[in-house]
TORKOL-4160 file (C-alpha; in steps of 0.2 Angstrom, whole numbers, padded with zeros to 4 digits, m for minus):
458
<pt num="1" X="m0040" Y="0122" Z="0111"/>
<pt num="2" X="m0042" Y="0113" Z="0095"/>
<pt num="3" X="m0041" Y="0123" Z="0079"/>
<pt num="4" X="m0057" Y="0119" Z="0068"/>
<pt num="5" X="m0052" Y="0109" Z="0053"/>
<pt num="6" X="m0059" Y="0113" Z="0035"/>
<pt num="7" X="m0072" Y="0100" Z="0037"/>
<pt num="8" X="m0078" Y="0106" Z="0054"/>
<pt num="9" X="m0081" Y="0123" Z="0047"/>
<pt num="10" X="m0090" Y="0116" Z="0032"/>
<pt num="11" X="m0101" Y="0106" Z="0045"/>
<pt num="12" X="m0105" Y="0122" Z="0055"/>
<pt num="13" X="m0110" Y="0131" Z="0039"/>
<pt num="14" X="m0121" Y="0116" Z="0034"/>
<pt num="15" X="m0129" Y="0116" Z="0052"/>
<pt num="16" X="m0133" Y="0135" Z="0050"/>
<pt num="17" X="m0140" Y="0133" Z="0033"/>
<pt num="18" X="m0151" Y="0119" Z="0039"/>
<pt num="19" X="m0157" Y="0130" Z="0053"/>
<pt num="20" X="m0161" Y="0144" Z="0041"/>
<pt num="21" X="m0171" Y="0132" Z="0029"/>
<pt num="22" X="m0181" Y="0125" Z="0044"/>
<pt num="23" X="m0186" Y="0143" Z="0049"/>
<pt num="24" X="m0192" Y="0147" Z="0032"/>
<pt num="25" X="m0202" Y="0131" Z="0032"/>
<pt num="26" X="m0210" Y="0136" Z="0047"/>
<pt num="27" X="m0216" Y="0152" Z="0038"/>
<pt num="28" X="m0227" Y="0141" Z="0027"/>
<pt num="29" X="m0214" Y="0135" Z="0014"/>
<pt num="30" X="m0216" Y="0117" Z="0008"/>
<pt num="31" X="m0204" Y="0104" Z="0016"/>
<pt num="32" X="m0193" Y="0096" Z="0003"/>
<pt num="33" X="m0195" Y="0078" Z="m0001"/>
<pt num="34" X="m0181" Y="0068" Z="0008"/>
<pt num="35" X="m0169" Y="0059" Z="m0002"/>
<pt num="36" X="m0172" Y="0040" Z="m0002"/>
<pt num="37" X="m0155" Y="0034" Z="0003"/>
<pt num="38" X="m0151" Y="0015" Z="0002"/>
<pt num="39" X="m0150" Y="0006" Z="0019"/>
<pt num="40" X="m0132" Y="0002" Z="0024"/>
<pt num="41" X="m0124" Y="m0009" Z="0036"/>
<pt num="42" X="m0108" Y="0000" Z="0042"/>
<pt num="43" X="m0095" Y="m0008" Z="0054"/>
<pt num="44" X="m0080" Y="0001" Z="0060"/>
<pt num="45" X="m0066" Y="m0007" Z="0070"/>
<pt num="46" X="m0048" Y="m0004" Z="0073"/>
<pt num="47" X="m0036" Y="m0019" Z="0072"/>
<pt num="48" X="m0018" Y="m0022" Z="0075"/>
<pt num="49" X="m0008" Y="m0023" Z="0058"/>
<pt num="50" X="m0008" Y="m0014" Z="0042"/>
<pt num="51" X="m0020" Y="m0012" Z="0027"/>
<pt num="52" X="m0009" Y="m0025" Z="0018"/>
<pt num="53" X="m0007" Y="m0038" Z="0032"/>
<pt num="54" X="m0024" Y="m0037" Z="0039"/>
<pt num="55" X="m0027" Y="m0041" Z="0057"/>
<pt num="56" X="m0011" Y="m0048" Z="0066"/>
<pt num="57" X="m0009" Y="m0057" Z="0082"/>
<pt num="58" X="0004" Y="m0045" Z="0089"/>
<pt num="59" X="0012" Y="m0029" Z="0083"/>
<pt num="60" X="0021" Y="m0012" Z="0088"/>
<pt num="61" X="0017" Y="m0005" Z="0105"/>
<pt num="62" X="0018" Y="0014" Z="0106"/>
<pt num="63" X="0012" Y="0028" Z="0117"/>
<pt num="64" X="m0006" Y="0035" Z="0115"/>
<pt num="65" X="0001" Y="0052" Z="0113"/>
<pt num="66" X="0006" Y="0047" Z="0095"/>
<pt num="67" X="m0011" Y="0042" Z="0090"/>
<pt num="68" X="m0020" Y="0050" Z="0075"/>
<pt num="69" X="m0036" Y="0059" Z="0075"/>
<pt num="70" X="m0047" Y="0050" Z="0061"/>
<pt num="71" X="m0062" Y="0060" Z="0054"/>
<pt num="72" X="m0073" Y="0052" Z="0041"/>
<pt num="73" X="m0089" Y="0058" Z="0033"/>
<pt num="74" X="m0099" Y="0049" Z="0020"/>
<pt num="75" X="m0114" Y="0057" Z="0011"/>
<pt num="76" X="m0127" Y="0051" Z="m0002"/>
<pt num="77" X="m0129" Y="0064" Z="m0015"/>
<pt num="78" X="m0144" Y="0066" Z="m0027"/>
<pt num="79" X="m0135" Y="0072" Z="m0043"/>
<pt num="80" X="m0119" Y="0064" Z="m0051"/>
<pt num="81" X="m0103" Y="0072" Z="m0047"/>
<pt num="82" X="m0088" Y="0074" Z="m0058"/>
<pt num="83" X="m0071" Y="0077" Z="m0051"/>
<pt num="84" X="m0056" Y="0084" Z="m0060"/>
<pt num="85" X="m0046" Y="0069" Z="m0057"/>
<pt num="86" X="m0049" Y="0050" Z="m0056"/>
<pt num="87" X="m0042" Y="0038" Z="m0044"/>
<pt num="88" X="m0031" Y="0029" Z="m0057"/>
<pt num="89" X="m0015" Y="0039" Z="m0055"/>
<pt num="90" X="m0015" Y="0039" Z="m0036"/>
<pt num="91" X="m0015" Y="0020" Z="m0034"/>
<pt num="92" X="0002" Y="0012" Z="m0032"/>
<pt num="93" X="m0003" Y="m0007" Z="m0029"/>
<pt num="94" X="m0018" Y="m0018" Z="m0033"/>
<pt num="95" X="m0018" Y="m0034" Z="m0023"/>
<pt num="96" X="m0030" Y="m0049" Z="m0025"/>
<pt num="97" X="m0024" Y="m0062" Z="m0013"/>
<pt num="98" X="m0035" Y="m0076" Z="m0019"/>
<pt num="99" X="m0035" Y="m0072" Z="m0038"/>
<pt num="100" X="m0025" Y="m0081" Z="m0051"/>
<pt num="101" X="m0020" Y="m0064" Z="m0058"/>
<pt num="102" X="m0015" Y="m0055" Z="m0042"/>
<pt num="103" X="m0007" Y="m0040" Z="m0049"/>
<pt num="104" X="m0023" Y="m0032" Z="m0058"/>
<pt num="105" X="m0024" Y="m0017" Z="m0070"/>
<pt num="106" X="m0028" Y="m0002" Z="m0059"/>
<pt num="107" X="m0041" Y="0004" Z="m0072"/>
<pt num="108" X="m0052" Y="m0012" Z="m0069"/>
<pt num="109" X="m0057" Y="m0005" Z="m0052"/>
<pt num="110" X="m0051" Y="0013" Z="m0050"/>
<pt num="111" X="m0057" Y="0021" Z="m0066"/>
<pt num="112" X="m0075" Y="0023" Z="m0060"/>
<pt num="113" X="m0070" Y="0031" Z="m0044"/>
<pt num="114" X="m0068" Y="0050" Z="m0043"/>
<pt num="115" X="m0054" Y="0058" Z="m0032"/>
<pt num="116" X="m0051" Y="0075" Z="m0025"/>
<pt num="117" X="m0039" Y="0081" Z="m0012"/>
<pt num="118" X="m0034" Y="0096" Z="m0002"/>
<pt num="119" X="m0043" Y="0112" Z="m0007"/>
<pt num="120" X="m0052" Y="0103" Z="m0021"/>
<pt num="121" X="m0060" Y="0091" Z="m0008"/>
<pt num="122" X="m0064" Y="0105" Z="0004"/>
<pt num="123" X="m0073" Y="0114" Z="m0011"/>
<pt num="124" X="m0082" Y="0098" Z="m0016"/>
<pt num="125" X="m0089" Y="0096" Z="0002"/>
<pt num="126" X="m0094" Y="0114" Z="0003"/>
<pt num="127" X="m0104" Y="0113" Z="m0014"/>
<pt num="128" X="m0113" Y="0097" Z="m0007"/>
<pt num="129" X="m0117" Y="0106" Z="0009"/>
<pt num="130" X="m0123" Y="0121" Z="0000"/>
<pt num="131" X="m0135" Y="0110" Z="m0010"/>
<pt num="132" X="m0127" Y="0113" Z="m0027"/>
<pt num="133" X="m0128" Y="0094" Z="m0030"/>
<pt num="134" X="m0146" Y="0092" Z="m0025"/>
<pt num="135" X="m0152" Y="0084" Z="m0009"/>
<pt num="136" X="m0141" Y="0074" Z="0002"/>
<pt num="137" X="m0142" Y="0061" Z="0016"/>
<pt num="138" X="m0128" Y="0056" Z="0028"/>
<pt num="139" X="m0122" Y="0038" Z="0025"/>
<pt num="140" X="m0110" Y="0038" Z="0040"/>
<pt num="141" X="m0099" Y="0049" Z="0051"/>
<pt num="142" X="m0085" Y="0043" Z="0061"/>
<pt num="143" X="m0072" Y="0052" Z="0072"/>
<pt num="144" X="m0059" Y="0045" Z="0085"/>
<pt num="145" X="m0041" Y="0042" Z="0089"/>
<pt num="146" X="m0031" Y="0028" Z="0080"/>
<pt num="147" X="m0014" Y="0021" Z="0087"/>
<pt num="148" X="0001" Y="0019" Z="0077"/>
<pt num="149" X="0003" Y="0001" Z="0071"/>
<pt num="150" X="m0015" Y="m0001" Z="0069"/>
<pt num="151" X="m0028" Y="0000" Z="0055"/>
<pt num="152" X="m0045" Y="0008" Z="0055"/>
<pt num="153" X="m0057" Y="m0002" Z="0044"/>
<pt num="154" X="m0074" Y="0004" Z="0039"/>
<pt num="155" X="m0085" Y="m0009" Z="0030"/>
<pt num="156" X="m0101" Y="m0003" Z="0021"/>
<pt num="157" X="m0113" Y="m0015" Z="0012"/>
<pt num="158" X="m0132" Y="m0014" Z="0007"/>
<pt num="159" X="m0145" Y="m0024" Z="0016"/>
<pt num="160" X="m0150" Y="m0038" Z="0015"/>
<pt num="161" X="m0138" Y="m0043" Z="0001"/>
<pt num="162" X="m0125" Y="m0033" Z="m0008"/>
<pt num="163" X="m0116" Y="m0037" Z="m0024"/>
<pt num="164" X="m0103" Y="m0024" Z="m0021"/>
<pt num="165" X="m0095" Y="m0021" Z="m0004"/>
<pt num="166" X="m0084" Y="m0006" Z="0000"/>
<pt num="167" X="m0071" Y="m0005" Z="0014"/>
<pt num="168" X="m0060" Y="0010" Z="0018"/>
<pt num="169" X="m0044" Y="0006" Z="0027"/>
<pt num="170" X="m0034" Y="0019" Z="0036"/>
<pt num="171" X="m0017" Y="0013" Z="0041"/>
<pt num="172" X="m0008" Y="0022" Z="0054"/>
<pt num="173" X="0008" Y="0011" Z="0054"/>
<pt num="174" X="0018" Y="0026" Z="0047"/>
<pt num="175" X="0011" Y="0039" Z="0059"/>
<pt num="176" X="0026" Y="0040" Z="0071"/>
<pt num="177" X="0034" Y="0057" Z="0070"/>
<pt num="178" X="0021" Y="0064" Z="0058"/>
<pt num="179" X="0002" Y="0065" Z="0056"/>
<pt num="180" X="0000" Y="0054" Z="0041"/>
<pt num="181" X="m0008" Y="0037" Z="0036"/>
<pt num="182" X="m0008" Y="0025" Z="0022"/>
<pt num="183" X="m0025" Y="0023" Z="0013"/>
<pt num="184" X="m0032" Y="0008" Z="0004"/>
<pt num="185" X="m0049" Y="0004" Z="m0004"/>
<pt num="186" X="m0056" Y="m0013" Z="m0005"/>
<pt num="187" X="m0070" Y="m0017" Z="m0017"/>
<pt num="188" X="m0077" Y="m0034" Z="m0020"/>
<pt num="189" X="m0092" Y="m0045" Z="m0019"/>
<pt num="190" X="m0099" Y="m0050" Z="m0002"/>
<pt num="191" X="m0093" Y="m0068" Z="m0004"/>
<pt num="192" X="m0076" Y="m0062" Z="m0009"/>
<pt num="193" X="m0073" Y="m0047" Z="0001"/>
<pt num="194" X="m0054" Y="m0049" Z="0002"/>
<pt num="195" X="m0052" Y="m0050" Z="m0017"/>
<pt num="196" X="m0044" Y="m0034" Z="m0020"/>
<pt num="197" X="m0035" Y="m0020" Z="m0011"/>
<pt num="198" X="m0031" Y="m0003" Z="m0020"/>
<pt num="199" X="m0017" Y="0005" Z="m0010"/>
<pt num="200" X="m0015" Y="0024" Z="m0013"/>
<pt num="201" X="0003" Y="0029" Z="m0018"/>
<pt num="202" X="0004" Y="0045" Z="m0007"/>
<pt num="203" X="m0001" Y="0045" Z="0012"/>
<pt num="204" X="m0015" Y="0056" Z="0019"/>
<pt num="205" X="m0006" Y="0070" Z="0028"/>
<pt num="206" X="m0014" Y="0082" Z="0040"/>
<pt num="207" X="m0005" Y="0097" Z="0033"/>
<pt num="208" X="m0012" Y="0093" Z="0015"/>
<pt num="209" X="m0030" Y="0093" Z="0020"/>
<pt num="210" X="m0044" Y="0080" Z="0017"/>
<pt num="211" X="m0046" Y="0068" Z="0002"/>
<pt num="212" X="m0063" Y="0063" Z="m0006"/>
<pt num="213" X="m0068" Y="0048" Z="m0016"/>
<pt num="214" X="m0084" Y="0049" Z="m0027"/>
<pt num="215" X="m0093" Y="0032" Z="m0031"/>
<pt num="216" X="m0106" Y="0034" Z="m0044"/>
<pt num="217" X="m0121" Y="0023" Z="m0045"/>
<pt num="218" X="m0137" Y="0020" Z="m0056"/>
<pt num="219" X="m0150" Y="0030" Z="m0047"/>
<pt num="220" X="m0169" Y="0028" Z="m0048"/>
<pt num="221" X="m0181" Y="0042" Z="m0044"/>
<pt num="222" X="m0178" Y="0051" Z="m0027"/>
<pt num="223" X="m0162" Y="0040" Z="m0025"/>
<pt num="224" X="m0144" Y="0046" Z="m0024"/>
<pt num="225" X="m0133" Y="0046" Z="m0039"/>
<pt num="226" X="m0117" Y="0046" Z="m0029"/>
<pt num="227" X="m0108" Y="0041" Z="m0013"/>
<pt num="228" X="m0095" Y="0054" Z="m0007"/>
<pt num="229" X="m0083" Y="0048" Z="0006"/>
<pt num="230" X="m0071" Y="0061" Z="0014"/>
<pt num="231" X="m0056" Y="0057" Z="0025"/>
<pt num="232" X="m0046" Y="0068" Z="0036"/>
<pt num="233" X="m0033" Y="0066" Z="0049"/>
<pt num="234" X="m0027" Y="0077" Z="0063"/>
<pt num="235" X="m0017" Y="0076" Z="0079"/>
<pt num="236" X="m0025" Y="0063" Z="0090"/>
<pt num="237" X="m0025" Y="0073" Z="0106"/>
<pt num="238" X="m0038" Y="0085" Z="0098"/>
<pt num="239" X="m0050" Y="0070" Z="0095"/>
<pt num="240" X="m0046" Y="0062" Z="0112"/>
<pt num="241" X="m0051" Y="0078" Z="0120"/>
<pt num="242" X="m0068" Y="0077" Z="0112"/>
<pt num="243" X="m0074" Y="0060" Z="0118"/>
<pt num="244" X="m0092" Y="0063" Z="0112"/>
<pt num="245" X="m0087" Y="0060" Z="0094"/>
<pt num="246" X="m0077" Y="0044" Z="0097"/>
<pt num="247" X="m0083" Y="0026" Z="0095"/>
<pt num="248" X="m0082" Y="0015" Z="0110"/>
<pt num="249" X="m0071" Y="0003" Z="0101"/>
<pt num="250" X="m0058" Y="0016" Z="0097"/>
<pt num="251" X="m0059" Y="0024" Z="0114"/>
<pt num="252" X="m0055" Y="0006" Z="0121"/>
<pt num="253" X="m0040" Y="0005" Z="0109"/>
<pt num="254" X="m0033" Y="0022" Z="0115"/>
<pt num="255" X="m0036" Y="0017" Z="0133"/>
<pt num="256" X="m0026" Y="0001" Z="0131"/>
<pt num="257" X="m0012" Y="0011" Z="0123"/>
<pt num="258" X="m0012" Y="0023" Z="0137"/>
<pt num="259" X="m0008" Y="0009" Z="0150"/>
<pt num="260" X="0007" Y="0004" Z="0141"/>
<pt num="261" X="0022" Y="0010" Z="0152"/>
<pt num="262" X="0037" Y="0002" Z="0143"/>
<pt num="263" X="0045" Y="0012" Z="0130"/>
<pt num="264" X="0052" Y="0001" Z="0116"/>
<pt num="265" X="0064" Y="0005" Z="0102"/>
<pt num="266" X="0060" Y="0006" Z="0084"/>
<pt num="267" X="0070" Y="m0010" Z="0081"/>
<pt num="268" X="0059" Y="m0019" Z="0094"/>
<pt num="269" X="0044" Y="m0013" Z="0086"/>
<pt num="270" X="0050" Y="m0020" Z="0070"/>
<pt num="271" X="0054" Y="m0037" Z="0078"/>
<pt num="272" X="0036" Y="m0038" Z="0085"/>
<pt num="273" X="0029" Y="m0033" Z="0068"/>
<pt num="274" X="0039" Y="m0047" Z="0059"/>
<pt num="275" X="0035" Y="m0060" Z="0072"/>
<pt num="276" X="0017" Y="m0056" Z="0070"/>
<pt num="277" X="0017" Y="m0057" Z="0051"/>
<pt num="278" X="0027" Y="m0074" Z="0051"/>
<pt num="279" X="0016" Y="m0082" Z="0063"/>
<pt num="280" X="0001" Y="m0078" Z="0052"/>
<pt num="281" X="0009" Y="m0084" Z="0035"/>
<pt num="282" X="m0001" Y="m0100" Z="0037"/>
<pt num="283" X="m0017" Y="m0091" Z="0033"/>
<pt num="284" X="m0022" Y="m0094" Z="0015"/>
<pt num="285" X="m0033" Y="m0078" Z="0013"/>
<pt num="286" X="m0019" Y="m0066" Z="0018"/>
<pt num="287" X="m0003" Y="m0075" Z="0013"/>
<pt num="288" X="0001" Y="m0065" Z="m0002"/>
<pt num="289" X="m0003" Y="m0048" Z="0006"/>
<pt num="290" X="0008" Y="m0052" Z="0021"/>
<pt num="291" X="0022" Y="m0058" Z="0010"/>
<pt num="292" X="0021" Y="m0042" Z="0000"/>
<pt num="293" X="0022" Y="m0031" Z="0015"/>
<pt num="294" X="0036" Y="m0041" Z="0023"/>
<pt num="295" X="0047" Y="m0041" Z="0007"/>
<pt num="296" X="0044" Y="m0023" Z="0003"/>
<pt num="297" X="0046" Y="m0017" Z="0021"/>
<pt num="298" X="0062" Y="m0027" Z="0023"/>
<pt num="299" X="0069" Y="m0022" Z="0006"/>
<pt num="300" X="0070" Y="m0040" Z="m0002"/>
<pt num="301" X="0067" Y="m0036" Z="m0021"/>
<pt num="302" X="0066" Y="m0054" Z="m0028"/>
<pt num="303" X="0055" Y="m0060" Z="m0014"/>
<pt num="304" X="0043" Y="m0045" Z="m0017"/>
<pt num="305" X="0042" Y="m0050" Z="m0036"/>
<pt num="306" X="0038" Y="m0068" Z="m0032"/>
<pt num="307" X="0025" Y="m0062" Z="m0019"/>
<pt num="308" X="0016" Y="m0051" Z="m0032"/>
<pt num="309" X="0015" Y="m0064" Z="m0046"/>
<pt num="310" X="0017" Y="m0082" Z="m0040"/>
<pt num="311" X="0003" Y="m0094" Z="m0041"/>
<pt num="312" X="m0003" Y="m0102" Z="m0025"/>
<pt num="313" X="0008" Y="m0117" Z="m0024"/>
<pt num="314" X="0024" Y="m0107" Z="m0027"/>
<pt num="315" X="0017" Y="m0094" Z="m0014"/>
<pt num="316" X="0016" Y="m0108" Z="m0001"/>
<pt num="317" X="0034" Y="m0113" Z="m0004"/>
<pt num="318" X="0040" Y="m0095" Z="m0003"/>
<pt num="319" X="0031" Y="m0093" Z="0014"/>
<pt num="320" X="0038" Y="m0109" Z="0021"/>
<pt num="321" X="0056" Y="m0104" Z="0015"/>
<pt num="322" X="0054" Y="m0087" Z="0022"/>
<pt num="323" X="0048" Y="m0093" Z="0039"/>
<pt num="324" X="0062" Y="m0105" Z="0040"/>
<pt num="325" X="0075" Y="m0092" Z="0035"/>
<pt num="326" X="0071" Y="m0077" Z="0047"/>
<pt num="327" X="0080" Y="m0077" Z="0063"/>
<pt num="328" X="0069" Y="m0077" Z="0079"/>
<pt num="329" X="0072" Y="m0060" Z="0084"/>
<pt num="330" X="0075" Y="m0050" Z="0068"/>
<pt num="331" X="0071" Y="m0032" Z="0064"/>
<pt num="332" X="0069" Y="m0027" Z="0046"/>
<pt num="333" X="0087" Y="m0024" Z="0042"/>
<pt num="334" X="0092" Y="m0041" Z="0050"/>
<pt num="335" X="0077" Y="m0050" Z="0040"/>
<pt num="336" X="0081" Y="m0042" Z="0023"/>
<pt num="337" X="0095" Y="m0054" Z="0018"/>
<pt num="338" X="0088" Y="m0070" Z="0025"/>
<pt num="339" X="0071" Y="m0067" Z="0015"/>
<pt num="340" X="0080" Y="m0062" Z="m0001"/>
<pt num="341" X="0092" Y="m0077" Z="0000"/>
<pt num="342" X="0078" Y="m0089" Z="0003"/>
<pt num="343" X="0069" Y="m0082" Z="m0012"/>
<pt num="344" X="0085" Y="m0084" Z="m0023"/>
<pt num="345" X="0088" Y="m0102" Z="m0017"/>
<pt num="346" X="0070" Y="m0107" Z="m0020"/>
<pt num="347" X="0070" Y="m0101" Z="m0038"/>
<pt num="348" X="0087" Y="m0109" Z="m0041"/>
<pt num="349" X="0081" Y="m0126" Z="m0035"/>
<pt num="350" X="0066" Y="m0124" Z="m0046"/>
<pt num="351" X="0076" Y="m0119" Z="m0061"/>
<pt num="352" X="0088" Y="m0133" Z="m0059"/>
<pt num="353" X="0074" Y="m0146" Z="m0058"/>
<pt num="354" X="0066" Y="m0138" Z="m0073"/>
<pt num="355" X="0050" Y="m0134" Z="m0063"/>
<pt num="356" X="0051" Y="m0116" Z="m0063"/>
<pt num="357" X="0035" Y="m0107" Z="m0069"/>
<pt num="358" X="0038" Y="m0095" Z="m0084"/>
<pt num="359" X="0033" Y="m0079" Z="m0074"/>
<pt num="360" X="0046" Y="m0084" Z="m0061"/>
<pt num="361" X="0059" Y="m0087" Z="m0074"/>
<pt num="362" X="0056" Y="m0070" Z="m0080"/>
<pt num="363" X="0057" Y="m0063" Z="m0062"/>
<pt num="364" X="0074" Y="m0071" Z="m0060"/>
<pt num="365" X="0081" Y="m0064" Z="m0076"/>
<pt num="366" X="0074" Y="m0047" Z="m0072"/>
<pt num="367" X="0083" Y="m0047" Z="m0055"/>
<pt num="368" X="0099" Y="m0056" Z="m0060"/>
<pt num="369" X="0102" Y="m0053" Z="m0078"/>
<pt num="370" X="0111" Y="m0065" Z="m0088"/>
<pt num="371" X="0120" Y="m0071" Z="m0073"/>
<pt num="372" X="0104" Y="m0079" Z="m0066"/>
<pt num="373" X="0100" Y="m0089" Z="m0082"/>
<pt num="374" X="0112" Y="m0102" Z="m0076"/>
<pt num="375" X="0102" Y="m0112" Z="m0062"/>
<pt num="376" X="0118" Y="m0121" Z="m0056"/>
<pt num="377" X="0126" Y="m0104" Z="m0053"/>
<pt num="378" X="0113" Y="m0097" Z="m0041"/>
<pt num="379" X="0119" Y="m0106" Z="m0026"/>
<pt num="380" X="0137" Y="m0099" Z="m0030"/>
<pt num="381" X="0130" Y="m0082" Z="m0032"/>
<pt num="382" X="0123" Y="m0081" Z="m0014"/>
<pt num="383" X="0137" Y="m0090" Z="m0006"/>
<pt num="384" X="0147" Y="m0079" Z="0005"/>
<pt num="385" X="0136" Y="m0064" Z="0003"/>
<pt num="386" X="0130" Y="m0055" Z="0018"/>
<pt num="387" X="0117" Y="m0043" Z="0012"/>
<pt num="388" X="0106" Y="m0038" Z="m0003"/>
<pt num="389" X="0119" Y="m0025" Z="m0007"/>
<pt num="390" X="0133" Y="m0038" Z="m0008"/>
<pt num="391" X="0122" Y="m0049" Z="m0020"/>
<pt num="392" X="0119" Y="m0034" Z="m0031"/>
<pt num="393" X="0138" Y="m0030" Z="m0032"/>
<pt num="394" X="0141" Y="m0049" Z="m0036"/>
<pt num="395" X="0128" Y="m0048" Z="m0050"/>
<pt num="396" X="0135" Y="m0033" Z="m0057"/>
<pt num="397" X="0152" Y="m0041" Z="m0058"/>
<pt num="398" X="0146" Y="m0057" Z="m0066"/>
<pt num="399" X="0136" Y="m0048" Z="m0079"/>
<pt num="400" X="0151" Y="m0038" Z="m0084"/>
<pt num="401" X="0161" Y="m0054" Z="m0086"/>
<pt num="402" X="0147" Y="m0060" Z="m0097"/>
<pt num="403" X="0150" Y="m0045" Z="m0109"/>
<pt num="404" X="0165" Y="m0055" Z="m0115"/>
<pt num="405" X="0155" Y="m0071" Z="m0118"/>
<pt num="406" X="0157" Y="m0079" Z="m0135"/>
<pt num="407" X="0138" Y="m0079" Z="m0137"/>
<pt num="408" X="0131" Y="m0062" Z="m0144"/>
<pt num="409" X="0114" Y="m0066" Z="m0136"/>
<pt num="410" X="0122" Y="m0068" Z="m0119"/>
<pt num="411" X="0132" Y="m0052" Z="m0121"/>
<pt num="412" X="0116" Y="m0043" Z="m0126"/>
<pt num="413" X="0106" Y="m0049" Z="m0111"/>
<pt num="414" X="0120" Y="m0044" Z="m0099"/>
<pt num="415" X="0122" Y="m0027" Z="m0107"/>
<pt num="416" X="0103" Y="m0024" Z="m0106"/>
<pt num="417" X="0103" Y="m0028" Z="m0088"/>
<pt num="418" X="0117" Y="m0016" Z="m0084"/>
<pt num="419" X="0110" Y="m0003" Z="m0095"/>
<pt num="420" X="0093" Y="m0003" Z="m0086"/>
<pt num="421" X="0103" Y="0001" Z="m0070"/>
<pt num="422" X="0113" Y="0015" Z="m0078"/>
<pt num="423" X="0130" Y="0005" Z="m0076"/>
<pt num="424" X="0133" Y="m0002" Z="m0094"/>
<pt num="425" X="0150" Y="0003" Z="m0101"/>
<pt num="426" X="0150" Y="0019" Z="m0111"/>
<pt num="427" X="0151" Y="0016" Z="m0129"/>
<pt num="428" X="0150" Y="m0003" Z="m0128"/>
<pt num="429" X="0142" Y="m0012" Z="m0142"/>
<pt num="430" X="0137" Y="m0031" Z="m0138"/>
<pt num="431" X="0137" Y="m0034" Z="m0157"/>
<pt num="432" X="0153" Y="m0025" Z="m0161"/>
<pt num="433" X="0170" Y="m0033" Z="m0166"/>
<pt num="434" X="0181" Y="m0041" Z="m0153"/>
<pt num="435" X="0193" Y="m0026" Z="m0153"/>
<pt num="436" X="0178" Y="m0013" Z="m0151"/>
<pt num="437" X="0171" Y="m0023" Z="m0137"/>
<pt num="438" X="0188" Y="m0024" Z="m0128"/>
<pt num="439" X="0191" Y="m0006" Z="m0131"/>
<pt num="440" X="0174" Y="m0002" Z="m0122"/>
<pt num="441" X="0178" Y="m0013" Z="m0107"/>
<pt num="442" X="0196" Y="m0005" Z="m0106"/>
<pt num="443" X="0188" Y="0012" Z="m0105"/>
<pt num="444" X="0177" Y="0006" Z="m0091"/>
<pt num="445" X="0192" Y="m0001" Z="m0082"/>
<pt num="446" X="0202" Y="0015" Z="m0084"/>
<pt num="447" X="0187" Y="0025" Z="m0077"/>
<pt num="448" X="0185" Y="0014" Z="m0062"/>
<pt num="449" X="0204" Y="0014" Z="m0058"/>
<pt num="450" X="0204" Y="0033" Z="m0059"/>
<pt num="451" X="0189" Y="0034" Z="m0047"/>
<pt num="452" X="0198" Y="0022" Z="m0035"/>
<pt num="453" X="0214" Y="0033" Z="m0036"/>
<pt num="454" X="0203" Y="0048" Z="m0031"/>
<pt num="455" X="0195" Y="0039" Z="m0016"/>
<pt num="456" X="0178" Y="0037" Z="m0025"/>
<pt num="457" X="0168" Y="0021" Z="m0025"/>
<pt num="458" X="0169" Y="0014" Z="m0043"/>
């Protein structure tokens, strides 16, 4: 038997309170004036893929028993609500696929959204149900199972036109082995619904309780001042056992998952995921988000930086280079170096031709240090390297060599790159005398010799 969640208990309390109030009204008390809530068009559909990639043609296939139970409740509330925290510190990434400035300041969208989690979210809902924030009206309620590898997207917009549309994306791609999901918000105009996605830094976990978002609005008389959206996840089996609460579309998704009989390995799941993303890189609207997901999940740091800040033309070139570089049947580990190598060679060619954008030149320096400031040397840097770790070791070695360069500015840039990573020679001064600099380098060499003698990695 399923153990009632905090939101279930709150809902039961609300139902009992309503029954009591109704009984009192029957004794002659005046019925309260209902809250005039805006009309909404709400659509909720699961799709294969993540909150960053959007719908994909193919993806991971897992057993239905691994599904999550997704519970949503959205309420119009009469009085403004102030939460103790805002959404700002909880957002890790702001993506605008079609925007010339894709990496937005979080405050531009998140600062006006209230945020509560765990016991604070439970108390917020209890206060709303108890009437402490005035009259309420249900905006939408959704409950149902969600397969790993899929995303549950709920879109809400006013009718007949809406200047600001809201989408909640619950991404179950990380659900295997634990009840948790990635959450993203999408806020934008009706004609530009995919302009921005705000991805929360921490996943929603069953053990941590619900989370709540508070969206304030300008309210006229008898209209709500806020929309409160509460999300909670649970073991999918509990929700599947109660089909009366599940939407037909989600039930169909679960039924399809239950028919899958072939177990697949994690590596095969990743191969399917990568094939689906690469096949859809041609789509302009989602290209940036797909490249961001691909580079971040496959641990390709330079490719990720390019995907985040490159303009459209450079983004197309990166997508073409990545598609050509990834082997046909590659999992994340096997795709990592081909993606990163393609990114390095792309920027190397652009730098050598004098066609590299300033922001990409900065990315190259951030990832490679002084060693990457020589365009003709980039092809030599990646030659013979087998993985991202091998490239990093080569970059460290090259930047250490440049500590002995005749140019003080070159020495400084090389030193700064090493210092940021915590691997600069102790006591080395890039502007010191020749004897002082050599003494610092000898100290580093002696320390590494000692580490090797003790069997430690230098």
